[in-house]
N, C-alpha and C positions, 0 to 999 in steps of 0.2 A: 226196657227189654235187658234180655240175656242171652248170651251166647260164646263162641258156637256151642250148638245143643247135639253136635254127634261130631267126631273124629274126621270125616271126610264131609264137606261142602260141596255139593252139586250146584252146577248153575241153572236156575231157574228152581230150585227145590230152595224153600226156608231154612236159613240154618239159625235162626232166632226165632225166641218165643218172649210171651210177657213173664217179665220175673214177678210172678202173682206171691202175694203172701211173704213178702221180703221188709222184715223191720228195718227202717230207713232211722239214722238218729242225725240230727243235726247240732253240732258242737260251735259253741264259741268260748276263749278262753279256756279251752279244754275241759269243760262243762257241758251237759247234753241240756240244750236249751227247748226241743220239740223232740218226740218223734212218732211215725206214722208206718202202718202198715200198708203195703202195696194191695189193690184189688185184685179180682181174679183175672183182672184183664192188664193189669202191671200197672195201674193208675195210682197215683197219689196226690192228695190235697192237704199241705200245711201252711199254717199260718206262722210268720217270722216277722220279729222286728226288724228294720233296715239294717243290712251289714253284711260282712261276709261269714260264713259259714262253712265248716267241715263236714263232709258228708261219709257215715259211719255204717256199717250194720254187724251186730255182734253176731250174724249167722253166716258171713265168709269165712272162707277155708284160707289158710295163709298163700294158698296162689291165686287165690282170686281177688278181683278188685274192681272198684266202681270207680265209672268218670261220667263227668268230671267230680274230684275229689272236695275242690272249693267249689262253692254256689255263693251269690250275692243275691240277697233280697233286696229288690229298689225301695224308694222311698214313695210313699203316694199311689203306688201302683200295684197289679198284680203281675208278678213275674211268672214265665216259663222254663223248666229245666227238664230238659228229657237226658235221664241217667241211664248209663250203660254198665250192663255186669257182667264184666270178662268171665267166664266160668273156668278159663284156663285148660279146656281140652285143646290136644294139637293131634 
């Protein structure tokens, strides 16, 4: 998801939207180990070896940031991480 999507968020109105078409890079030891582009619904699926990865995107502006920045791929099972892109709107 990405948000806020507008300068003023009002209660009862969505202020987030899917982060569609965002290129995500998963880095380990400073190198890109995998990358994937989010779908129109903002979803992604990536296969990673077990361990910790820093998540980045070359499309981000200096005032934007992804969280969490570090994710962990578990050993022997599927993990799920929901990422949020702070758009920097205030």
